[in-house]
C-alpha positions as CSV (number, residue, x, y, z in Angstrom):
1,X,0.0,0.0,0.0
2,X,1.3,3.5,-0.9
3,X,1.9,5.6,2.1
4,X,1.3,9.4,2.2
5,X,3.6,11.4,4.3
6,X,3.2,15.1,5.4
7,X,6.8,16.3,5.9
8,X,7.0,19.5,8.0
9,X,9.9,21.9,7.6
10,X,8.6,25.2,8.9
11,X,11.8,27.3,9.0
12,X,13.7,26.2,6.0
13,X,12.9,25.0,2.5
14,X,14.4,22.1,0.4
15,X,14.1,24.6,-2.5
16,X,16.6,27.0,-0.8
17,X,20.3,27.0,-1.4
18,X,22.3,25.6,1.5
19,X,24.7,28.0,3.1
20,X,22.5,31.1,2.7
21,X,20.8,32.5,5.8
22,X,19.4,29.7,7.9
23,X,19.7,27.2,5.0
24,X,22.1,24.4,5.6
25,X,22.4,20.6,5.9
26,X,18.7,20.3,6.9
27,X,17.7,21.7,3.4
28,X,19.7,18.9,1.8
29,X,18.3,16.3,4.3
30,X,14.7,17.2,3.6
31,X,15.1,17.4,-0.1
32,X,17.0,14.1,-0.5
33,X,14.8,12.3,2.1
34,X,11.6,13.3,0.3
35,X,13.0,12.3,-3.1
36,X,14.2,8.9,-1.8
37,X,10.9,8.2,0.0
38,X,9.1,9.0,-3.3
39,X,11.3,6.7,-5.2
40,X,10.5,4.0,-2.7
41,X,6.8,4.5,-3.1
42,X,5.9,7.0,-0.4
43,X,4.1,10.1,-1.6
44,X,5.4,13.2,0.1
45,X,3.9,16.7,0.6
46,X,6.6,18.9,2.1
47,X,5.2,21.9,4.1
48,X,7.3,25.0,4.4
49,X,6.6,28.5,5.5
50,X,6.2,31.0,2.7
51,X,9.3,33.2,2.8
52,X,8.7,35.2,-0.4
53,X,5.6,36.8,-1.8
54,X,6.1,35.5,-5.3
55,X,6.2,31.8,-4.4
56,X,3.4,29.7,-5.9
57,X,1.1,27.8,-3.6
58,X,2.9,24.6,-4.3
59,X,5.8,23.2,-6.4
60,X,5.9,19.8,-7.9
61,X,9.6,18.9,-7.5
62,X,9.4,15.5,-9.0
63,X,6.9,12.6,-9.1
64,X,5.7,12.0,-5.6
65,X,7.2,15.1,-4.1
66,X,5.3,18.4,-3.8
67,X,6.5,21.4,-1.7
68,X,3.6,23.4,-0.3
69,X,4.1,27.0,0.8
70,X,2.1,27.8,3.9
71,X,1.2,31.4,4.9
72,X,2.3,31.9,8.5
73,X,3.3,35.4,9.5
74,X,5.1,38.1,7.4
75,X,7.3,36.6,4.7
76,X,10.4,38.3,6.2
77,X,10.4,37.0,9.7
78,X,13.5,36.5,11.9
79,X,14.1,32.9,12.9
80,X,13.9,33.9,16.5
81,X,10.3,34.9,16.1
82,X,9.1,31.8,14.1
83,X,7.9,30.0,17.3
84,X,5.1,32.6,17.4
85,X,3.7,31.5,14.0
86,X,3.8,27.7,14.7
87,X,0.1,27.6,15.3
88,X,-0.7,29.6,12.2
89,X,1.6,27.2,10.3
90,X,-0.3,24.2,11.8
91,X,-3.6,25.8,10.7
92,X,-2.3,26.0,7.1
93,X,-1.2,22.4,7.1
94,X,-4.6,21.3,8.4
95,X,-6.3,23.3,5.7
96,X,-4.3,21.5,3.1
97,X,-5.3,18.2,4.6
98,X,-8.9,19.2,4.1
99,X,-8.2,19.9,0.5
100,X,-6.0,17.0,-0.3
101,X,-6.8,14.4,2.3
102,X,-5.3,13.3,5.5
103,X,-1.8,11.7,5.3
104,X,-0.8,8.4,6.9
105,X,2.0,10.0,8.9
106,X,3.4,13.4,9.9
107,X,7.1,13.8,9.9
108,X,8.3,17.0,11.6
109,X,11.8,18.2,11.1
110,X,13.4,20.5,13.7
111,X,11.8,21.7,16.9
112,X,9.6,24.4,15.3
113,X,8.1,21.9,13.0
114,X,7.7,19.5,16.0
115,X,5.6,22.1,17.8
116,X,3.3,22.5,14.8
117,X,3.3,18.7,14.2
118,X,2.3,18.0,17.8
119,X,-0.8,20.1,17.4
120,X,-1.6,18.6,13.9
121,X,-1.2,15.1,15.3
122,X,-3.9,15.7,17.9
123,X,-6.2,17.5,15.4
124,X,-6.3,14.6,12.9
125,X,-5.2,11.6,14.9
126,X,-2.2,10.8,12.7
127,X,1.1,9.4,14.0
128,X,3.8,11.9,14.6
129,X,7.4,11.2,13.6
130,X,10.0,13.7,14.8
131,X,13.6,14.4,13.7
132,X,15.2,17.2,15.6
133,X,18.5,17.8,13.7
134,X,19.9,19.8,16.6
135,X,18.9,19.8,20.3
136,X,18.8,22.9,22.6
137,X,20.3,21.1,25.6
138,X,23.1,19.6,23.6
139,X,24.0,23.0,22.1
140,X,23.8,24.6,25.5
141,X,26.1,22.0,26.9
142,X,28.6,22.8,24.1
143,X,28.5,26.5,24.9
144,X,25.9,27.8,22.5
145,X,23.1,29.7,24.4
146,X,19.6,28.3,23.7
147,X,16.3,29.3,25.3
148,X,14.7,27.1,27.9
149,X,11.5,27.7,25.9
150,X,13.0,25.7,23.0
151,X,14.3,23.0,25.3
152,X,10.9,22.6,26.9
153,X,9.1,22.5,23.6
154,X,11.5,19.8,22.4
155,X,10.7,17.8,25.6
156,X,7.0,18.1,24.9
157,X,7.3,16.9,21.3
158,X,9.5,14.0,22.4
159,X,6.9,13.1,25.0
160,X,4.2,12.8,22.4
161,X,6.1,11.6,19.3
162,X,5.2,8.1,18.1
163,X,8.7,7.7,16.6
164,X,11.8,9.8,17.2
165,X,14.3,9.5,14.3
166,X,17.9,9.7,15.2
167,X,20.7,10.0,12.7
168,X,23.2,7.9,14.7
169,X,23.8,6.2,18.0
170,X,25.4,9.3,19.7
171,X,22.3,11.4,18.9
172,X,20.1,8.6,20.3
173,X,22.1,8.7,23.5
174,X,21.8,12.5,23.7
175,X,18.0,12.2,23.3
176,X,17.9,9.8,26.3
177,X,20.4,11.6,28.4
178,X,19.1,15.2,28.0
179,X,15.4,14.5,27.5
180,X,14.6,11.1,28.9
181,X,13.4,9.9,25.5
182,X,12.0,6.3,25.7
183,X,14.6,4.0,23.9
184,X,11.8,2.0,22.4
185,X,10.5,5.0,20.4
186,X,13.9,6.0,19.0
187,X,14.7,4.6,15.6
188,X,18.0,5.0,13.7
189,X,17.9,6.3,10.1
190,X,21.3,7.6,9.0
191,X,21.3,10.3,6.3
192,X,22.9,9.4,3.0
193,X,24.9,11.0,0.2
194,X,24.1,11.3,-3.5
195,X,27.0,9.2,-4.9
196,X,26.2,10.2,-8.5
197,X,27.4,13.7,-7.5
198,X,29.7,13.1,-4.6
199,X,32.4,10.7,-5.7
200,X,36.2,10.7,-6.2
201,X,37.5,12.5,-9.2
202,X,40.4,14.3,-10.8
203,X,41.9,16.6,-8.2
204,X,43.9,18.7,-10.7
205,X,40.8,19.2,-12.8
206,X,38.8,20.2,-9.7
207,X,41.5,22.7,-8.7
208,X,41.6,24.2,-12.1
209,X,37.8,24.6,-12.0
210,X,37.9,26.6,-8.8
211,X,41.1,28.6,-9.6
212,X,43.6,26.8,-7.5
213,X,47.1,25.7,-8.4
214,X,49.8,23.5,-6.6
215,X,50.2,23.2,-2.9
216,X,48.1,21.8,-0.1
217,X,44.4,22.8,0.0
218,X,42.3,22.9,3.1
219,X,38.5,23.3,3.0
220,X,35.8,24.5,5.4
221,X,32.2,24.2,4.2
222,X,29.3,25.5,6.3
223,X,27.4,28.5,7.5
224,X,29.4,31.3,9.1
225,X,28.3,31.2,12.7
226,X,30.0,30.6,16.0
227,X,28.6,27.0,16.3
228,X,30.5,25.9,13.2
229,X,33.7,27.5,14.4
230,X,35.3,28.7,11.1
231,X,37.8,30.7,13.1
232,X,39.3,27.4,14.3
233,X,40.0,26.5,10.6
234,X,41.7,29.9,10.0
235,X,43.7,29.7,13.2
236,X,44.9,26.2,12.3
237,X,45.9,27.5,8.9
238,X,48.0,30.1,10.5
239,X,49.7,27.6,12.8
240,X,50.7,25.4,9.8
241,X,53.1,28.1,8.7
242,X,53.0,26.7,5.2
243,X,53.2,29.5,2.6
244,X,52.2,27.1,-0.2
245,X,49.0,26.1,1.5
246,X,45.5,27.5,0.8
247,X,42.3,27.5,2.8
248,X,38.9,27.9,1.2
249,X,36.0,28.9,3.5
250,X,32.7,28.2,1.6
251,X,29.5,29.6,3.1
252,X,27.6,32.7,4.2
253,X,26.7,34.4,7.4
254,X,23.8,32.7,9.3
255,X,21.8,33.4,12.4
256,X,21.8,36.4,14.7
257,X,25.6,36.3,15.1
258,X,26.4,35.4,11.5
259,X,27.5,38.9,10.3
260,X,29.6,39.5,13.4
261,X,31.2,36.1,13.0
262,X,32.0,36.9,9.4
263,X,33.6,40.2,10.4
264,X,35.7,38.4,13.1
265,X,36.8,36.0,10.4
266,X,37.9,38.7,8.0
267,X,39.7,40.6,10.8
268,X,41.5,37.4,12.0
269,X,42.6,36.6,8.5
270,X,44.2,40.0,8.2
271,X,45.8,39.9,11.7
272,X,47.4,36.6,10.9
273,X,48.7,37.8,7.5
274,X,46.7,35.2,5.6
275,X,44.9,37.4,3.1
276,X,46.8,35.7,0.3
277,X,46.2,32.2,1.5
278,X,42.6,32.2,2.8
279,X,39.7,32.8,0.5
280,X,36.1,33.4,1.7
281,X,33.9,31.9,-0.9
282,X,30.1,32.8,-1.1
283,X,27.7,29.9,-0.8
284,X,27.7,27.6,-3.7
285,X,24.8,25.4,-5.1
286,X,24.9,22.1,-3.4
287,X,25.8,20.1,-6.5
288,X,28.9,22.2,-7.1
289,X,30.4,21.5,-3.7
290,X,31.7,18.2,-5.0
291,X,34.3,20.1,-7.0
292,X,35.5,21.9,-3.9
293,X,35.7,18.6,-2.0
294,X,37.7,17.0,-4.8
295,X,40.0,20.0,-5.0
296,X,40.9,19.7,-1.3
297,X,43.5,17.6,0.5
298,X,41.7,17.9,3.8
299,X,38.3,19.1,4.9
300,X,38.0,20.7,8.4
301,X,34.9,20.3,10.5
302,X,35.5,22.0,13.9
303,X,31.8,22.4,14.9
304,X,30.9,22.6,18.6
305,X,28.1,20.2,18.0
306,X,26.7,18.2,15.0
307,X,23.8,15.8,15.1
308,X,25.3,14.1,12.1
309,X,27.6,16.0,9.8
310,X,26.7,15.9,6.2
311,X,29.7,17.9,5.1
312,X,32.0,15.2,6.6
313,X,30.1,12.5,4.7
314,X,30.1,14.3,1.4
315,X,33.8,15.0,1.7
316,X,34.5,11.4,2.4
317,X,32.4,10.3,-0.5
318,X,34.6,12.5,-2.7
319,X,37.7,10.8,-1.3
320,X,38.9,13.6,0.9
321,X,40.0,12.9,4.5
322,X,38.3,14.8,7.2
323,X,39.7,16.4,10.4
324,X,36.8,17.0,12.8
325,X,35.8,17.7,16.3
326,X,34.7,14.6,18.2
327,X,31.1,15.6,18.7
328,X,27.7,14.0,17.9
329,X,27.4,12.2,14.6
330,X,31.0,13.1,13.5
331,X,32.1,10.3,15.7
332,X,30.1,8.0,13.5
333,X,31.1,9.5,10.2
334,X,34.8,9.9,10.7
335,X,36.7,6.6,11.4
336,X,39.6,8.0,13.5
337,X,43.0,7.0,12.0
338,X,41.4,5.4,8.9
339,X,39.3,8.0,7.1
340,X,40.5,11.1,8.9
341,X,41.1,12.3,12.4
342,X,39.0,13.3,15.4
343,X,40.7,16.1,17.4
344,X,39.9,15.3,21.0
345,X,40.8,18.8,22.3
346,X,39.3,20.5,19.2
347,X,41.7,23.4,19.5
348,X,43.4,25.2,16.6
349,X,46.7,23.6,17.7
350,X,45.1,20.1,17.6
351,X,43.5,20.8,14.2
352,X,46.9,22.1,12.8
353,X,48.7,19.0,14.1
354,X,46.4,16.5,12.6
355,X,46.1,18.5,9.3
356,X,49.9,18.6,9.1
357,X,50.0,14.8,9.6
358,X,48.1,14.4,6.4
359,X,49.5,17.1,4.1
360,X,53.1,16.2,5.1
361,X,52.5,12.5,4.3
362,X,50.9,12.1,0.8
363,X,50.9,8.3,1.1
364,X,48.8,8.4,4.3
365,X,46.5,11.0,2.8
366,X,46.0,8.8,-0.3
367,X,45.3,5.8,1.9
368,X,42.7,7.7,3.9
369,X,41.1,9.1,0.8
370,X,40.5,5.5,-0.5
371,X,39.2,4.3,2.8
372,X,37.0,7.4,3.2
373,X,35.3,6.9,-0.2
374,X,34.8,3.2,0.5
375,X,33.2,3.8,3.9
376,X,30.9,6.5,2.5
377,X,29.5,3.9,0.1
378,X,27.6,2.4,3.1
379,X,25.5,5.6,3.5
380,X,22.7,6.2,1.0
381,X,19.4,8.0,0.8
382,X,17.8,4.9,-0.5
383,X,18.8,3.0,2.7
384,X,17.5,5.9,4.8
385,X,14.2,5.8,2.9
386,X,13.8,2.1,3.6
387,X,14.4,2.6,7.3
388,X,12.0,5.6,7.4
389,X,9.3,3.6,5.5
390,X,9.5,0.8,8.1
391,X,9.4,3.4,10.9
392,X,6.3,5.0,9.3
393,X,4.5,1.6,9.1
394,X,5.4,0.7,12.7
395,X,4.1,4.1,13.9
396,X,0.8,3.4,12.1
397,X,0.5,0.0,13.7
398,X,1.1,1.1,17.3
399,X,-1.3,2.6,19.8
400,X,-0.6,6.3,19.5
401,X,1.3,8.0,22.2
402,X,-1.1,10.1,24.3
403,X,0.6,13.1,26.1
404,X,-2.6,14.4,27.7
């Protein structure tokens, strides 16, 4: 029987370019997840908040995937105020159900969608599946201030979700430790990578395509915000003291502190005398990132927290070793000493030392590149869709969780 899934993504759209504003890995996740589910036979309507006046009511992305634009608050609304339109968003989703029929399952992505999905679940008596992507209490523990309102909202959604989807075992442990999530309702479904796009290729050709020449190339890909710690990548570059090395930082300012972080990055590059070696690259369309991954010798992922780490997986799929902080899902993606390194102290000094161990040893770098691409082959969106499809069916067969 064909399943019908309502996928909620209130604050960010799969049609937006990752790396711009609040768009990031979650955009890729929702887009690829919906496409893979559709290919496996699940019809998906993806509900997002209208963020521009000229957007059509809905967009047919491909057979089985439709993006629905829901009116909820002014189109230009700061992310910090989106919680205030969750009920309006839920109303829009429910109105679409009346027009197009009730789905078999609701899959909410991120806590804001979870708040709306919680209300929708009780309105139509449909199982709620929740994926959080990031968690307030995990981010707070890592040093990023998050509101207690968000943490409490997450706890309420977790308390009523029929299935809680975790990307990896470390995230499942965090859900239990910080929120008391029932283990029997947590199900693992690891994100994948599009291997037709992200695969090993000619490094010299990739470098020519992005305007690079000889010498070691380091790469940071991500939104410019304190959580992602791009400054650590720049500091590590300075500590290498390699005049022949280059660092590319691909991404744009994001969040309330994004512009300030971007300015700090520019100032630090100048202070370290790295203006000729570090290039700040505006966000690139997702499919073009593969060229940057192939051009690099090492990809740096110094984030304070990551529920999974798609950048690390995409880099590995392209045959590029990753040097990463040992947080969240990065522990699952990076096989320390085999496909890259996990820097236990996560300092610029630690990142510089592990990066030097790779670029100073081309044979080790080549061995890790092969192992990284091979390991990445085990991650696919099709496998994720199979796992989610099974989770959806189990959710429908169980007695619904009642939080009243």
